[in-house]
C-alpha positions in Angstrom: -32.3 11.2 -6.3 -32.0 9.3 -3.0 -30.6 12.0 -1.1 -29.9 15.9 -1.9 -26.1 17.3 -1.2 -26.6 20.4 -0.2 -24.9 23.7 -1.6 -23.8 25.7 0.8 -21.5 23.8 3.2 -19.4 26.2 5.1 -16.1 23.9 4.3 -13.5 26.7 5.4 -14.7 26.7 9.1 -13.5 23.3 9.1 -9.6 24.0 7.9 -7.6 24.7 10.7 -9.5 22.0 12.8 -9.1 19.2 10.5 -6.0 20.3 9.2 -4.3 20.0 12.9 -6.0 16.5 12.2 -4.3 15.5 9.4 -1.1 16.9 11.1 -1.4 14.4 13.4 -2.5 11.4 11.9 1.1 12.5 9.2 3.0 12.3 12.3 1.7 9.4 13.7 2.3 7.6 10.5 6.1 8.8 10.4 6.5 7.3 14.2 4.8 4.1 13.4 6.8 3.8 10.0 10.3 4.6 11.5 10.2 2.4 14.7 7.9 -0.4 14.1 9.0 -0.9 9.9 7.1 -1.9 7.2 6.1 -6.1 6.6 8.0 -6.1 3.1 6.9 -9.0 1.4 9.1 -11.7 -0.8 9.8 -9.0 -3.7 11.8 -6.7 -1.5 13.0 -9.4 1.2 13.9 -12.1 -0.8 13.1 -15.7 0.3 10.5 -18.6 -1.1 7.0 -17.8 -1.1 4.6 -21.3 -1.0 0.6 -21.3 -1.0 -0.5 -24.7 0.0 -3.7 -26.4 0.3 -3.9 -29.4 2.3 -6.1 -32.6 1.4 -8.1 -32.2 5.0 -10.2 -29.2 5.8 -8.7 -28.3 9.3 -5.4 -28.9 9.4 -3.3 -28.2 12.6 -1.0 -25.4 11.4 1.5 -26.5 14.4 2.0 -29.2 13.0 2.8 -27.8 9.4 5.3 -25.3 11.4 6.2 -28.1 12.5 7.6 -29.8 9.9 9.5 -27.4 8.4 11.9 -26.3 11.3 12.9 -30.1 11.3 13.9 -28.6 8.1 16.4 -26.0 9.4 14.7 -23.3 7.5 15.9 -19.6 8.7 12.6 -17.3 9.4 9.8 -19.7 8.8 6.4 -18.1 8.8 3.1 -19.9 8.7 0.0 -18.2 8.0 -4.0 -19.1 7.0 -4.4 -17.8 3.6 -7.8 -17.9 2.3 -9.9 -21.0 3.0 -9.9 -23.3 5.9 -6.9 -26.0 4.3 -5.2 -22.7 2.6 -2.0 -21.2 3.8 0.7 -19.6 3.0 4.8 -20.2 4.0 7.1 -17.5 3.9 11.1 -18.8 3.7 14.2 -16.5 4.1 16.9 -18.5 3.8 19.3 -19.1 1.1 18.6 -22.8 0.5 15.6 -21.7 -1.0 17.6 -20.7 -4.0 18.3 -24.5 -4.6 16.7 -26.5 -8.1 15.2 -29.3 -5.3 14.3 -27.3 -2.6 10.8 -27.0 -3.3 10.3 -30.7 -3.9 12.3 -31.4 -0.5 10.0 -29.6 1.3 7.1 -30.9 -0.5 8.1 -34.4 0.3 9.3 -33.5 4.0 5.6 -32.2 4.4 3.7 -34.8 3.1 6.3 -37.3 5.6 4.6 -35.7 8.3 1.9 -34.8 8.2 0.4 -37.9 6.5 -1.7 -36.2 3.8 -1.6 -34.7 0.2 -0.1 -31.3 -0.1 -1.2 -29.5 -2.8 1.6 -26.3 -3.7 -1.0 -23.8 -5.3 2.0 -21.4 -5.7 5.8 -21.0 -5.2 7.3 -17.3 -5.9 11.4 -17.3 -5.0 13.2 -14.0 -5.2 16.7 -13.8 -4.9 18.4 -11.2 -2.3 20.3 -9.1 -5.4 16.8 -9.2 -7.3 14.7 -7.8 -4.2 16.8 -5.2 -3.4 16.7 -3.9 -7.2 12.9 -4.2 -7.0 12.7 -2.0 -3.8 14.8 0.5 -5.2 12.7 0.6 -8.5 9.7 1.1 -6.2 10.7 3.3 -4.3 12.0 5.3 -7.4 8.5 5.0 -9.4 6.4 6.8 -6.5 9.4 9.4 -6.0 9.4 9.9 -9.8 5.5 9.9 -10.0 5.5 12.9 -7.3 7.4 15.1 -9.1 5.7 14.2 -12.6 2.9 15.3 -10.9 4.1 18.5 -9.3 5.6 19.6 -12.7 2.2 19.1 -14.1 0.6 21.2 -11.8 3.9 23.6 -12.0 2.8 24.4 -15.8 -1.2 23.9 -15.2 -1.6 25.8 -12.5 0.2 28.9 -10.2 2.9 27.5 -7.8 0.4 27.8 -4.7 -2.2 25.6 -6.7 1.3 23.2 -7.0 2.5 23.3 -3.5 -1.3 22.5 -2.3 -1.3 19.7 -4.6 2.2 18.1 -3.9 1.5 18.3 0.3 -2.1 16.6 -0.5 0.0 13.7 -2.4 2.6 13.3 0.4 0.1 13.3 3.0 -2.0 10.7 1.4 1.3 8.6 0.6 2.5 8.1 4.2 -0.8 7.7 6.0 -1.4 4.9 3.5 1.7 3.4 4.3 1.3 4.5 8.1 -2.1 2.1 8.3 -0.3 -0.8 6.2 2.7 -0.5 8.7 0.0 -0.2 11.6 -1.8 -3.4 10.8 1.4 -5.3 9.5 0.2 -5.4 6.0 2.3 -7.1 3.9 4.6 -4.3 1.1 5.0 -5.9 -1.9 4.9 -5.0 -5.6 1.1 -4.7 -6.0 1.1 -2.2 -2.8 3.5 0.1 -4.9 0.9 -0.4 -7.8 -1.5 0.7 -5.4 -0.2 3.9 -4.1 1.0 5.2 -7.7 -2.8 4.4 -8.8 -3.8 6.5 -5.2 -1.4 9.1 -6.3 -3.3 9.8 -9.8 -6.6 9.5 -8.2 -6.1 12.5 -5.6 -4.3 14.1 -8.3 -7.5 13.9 -10.4 -9.9 14.9 -7.7 -7.5 18.0 -6.8 -7.1 19.2 -10.0 -11.4 18.9 -10.9 -11.4 21.3 -7.7 -8.6 23.8 -8.5 -9.9 23.9 -12.2 -13.5 25.2 -10.8 -11.4 27.6 -8.0 -9.5 29.0 -11.0 -12.3 30.1 -13.1 -14.5 31.5 -9.9 -11.2 33.5 -9.1 -11.5 35.0 -12.5 -15.7 35.3 -12.4 -15.7 37.2 -9.2 -13.2 40.1 -8.0 -15.1 41.5 -4.5 -15.6 38.3 -2.8 -12.5 36.4 -0.7 -10.5 33.0 -1.2 -12.4 31.6 1.4 -15.7 32.0 0.2 -14.4 31.6 -3.3 -13.3 28.2 -1.7 -16.8 27.2 -0.6 -18.2 27.9 -4.2 -16.1 25.8 -5.7 -15.5 22.7 -3.6 -19.3 22.5 -3.4 -20.0 22.7 -6.9 -18.1 20.0 -7.7 -18.7 18.1 -4.3 -21.6 16.1 -6.1 -19.1 14.8 -8.9 -16.8 13.9 -6.0 -18.7 12.2 -4.4 -20.2 10.3 -6.8 -16.8 9.0 -7.9 -15.9 8.0 -4.8 -18.8 6.1 -3.9 -18.8 4.0 -7.0 -14.9 3.4 -6.9 -15.6 2.3 -2.9 -18.2 -0.3 -4.2 -16.2 -1.5 -6.8 -13.2 -1.9 -4.1 -15.1 -3.1 -1.3 -16.3 -6.0 -3.6 -13.0 -6.7 -4.7 -11.7 -7.2 -1.0 -14.7 -9.0 0.3 -14.8 -11.5 -2.6 -11.8 -11.1 -4.7 -9.7 -13.9 -2.3 -6.3 -13.8 0.1 -4.3 -12.3 -3.0 -5.8 -9.3 -3.9 -6.7 -8.1 0.2 -3.4 -6.1 0.3 -3.9 -4.1 -3.0 -7.9 -3.6 -2.0 -7.4 -2.1 0.9 -4.5 0.0 0.0 -7.1 1.2 -2.7 -9.6 1.5 -0.2 -7.8 3.9 2.5 -6.2 6.2 -0.8 -9.3 6.6 -2.2 -10.8 7.4 1.1 -7.5 10.1 2.1 -7.7 11.2 -1.3 -10.9 12.7 -1.1 -10.3 14.1 2.2 -7.2 15.7 1.4 -8.6 17.6 -1.8 -11.3 19.2 -0.1 -9.2 19.9 3.2 -5.8 19.8 2.4 -5.0 20.4 -0.9 -7.7 23.7 -0.9 -6.5 25.3 2.3 -3.2 25.9 0.7 -4.3 28.4 -1.4 -6.3 30.0 1.6 -3.3 30.1 3.8 -1.0 31.8 0.9 -4.0 34.5 -0.3 -4.4 33.0 -4.0 -6.5 36.0 -5.6 -7.4 37.4 -8.8 -4.5 39.4 -9.3 -2.1 36.7 -9.3 -4.6 34.6 -11.4 -4.8 37.8 -14.1 -1.1 38.6 -13.9 -0.4 34.6 -14.4 -2.3 34.5 -17.6 -0.8 37.8 -18.8 2.7 36.5 -18.5 1.8 33.4 -20.0 0.1 34.8 -23.0 
């Protein structure tokens, strides 16, 4: 091995301090979301998204914006996207629903700029559809959290369920809060990323919980604090190897995958880091606070049988 992972780390010594840090981050994330809001993409706001590539290498972004404003469009934003001559145009306007709208924009840009403009991608979403997509996205996230809670509830005792759902809510809120802070665009791919994060975090949590449950049956004369430390140390190498290999793939996508995949890969990177942390320092401490013991496990097993 390149490095040896210690086998006797005292994770329980840091629970209270890191739980306080987690609480601060959650509150901070909620405040950012409430006061700054989210940068919803066309999927959730409606309008038109156009990705263009100009003929010259370093065009003037101000000239492109000036040309579009001549058409008296509402809420036009233009930003660089990928290479030097790639731009992303967002237009929130009712005119974007006209069937000749894209052709009109293309002709206006070519006329004002004096060179060809290649429309590489066009997405057009009406206001009714965007509201339905936003609603469906929220429903999907809510149902996934509820399904995870139900699974843990029947798989483990209620204390484990409580710890798992607190960790999941912690992960989702902090991830969304970071997106709000950095004004990353929130679209359908980000909803997919959040759902993936929920599954990843839960999988990591279940691995640790399984080991804690086994050790609770195995050791009758040591505290839940010691059981948590033993179990986390026993699963730590698996947790770190899984997280690091996943992050290597995600960083590759973030760096080399192009601008389209940056939002999705960034959400996944944040989610994997936060999810790994929460499995150890958010979900597991809940068992300590609720004082899970061997009698609790044996009683539940007897009731199930």
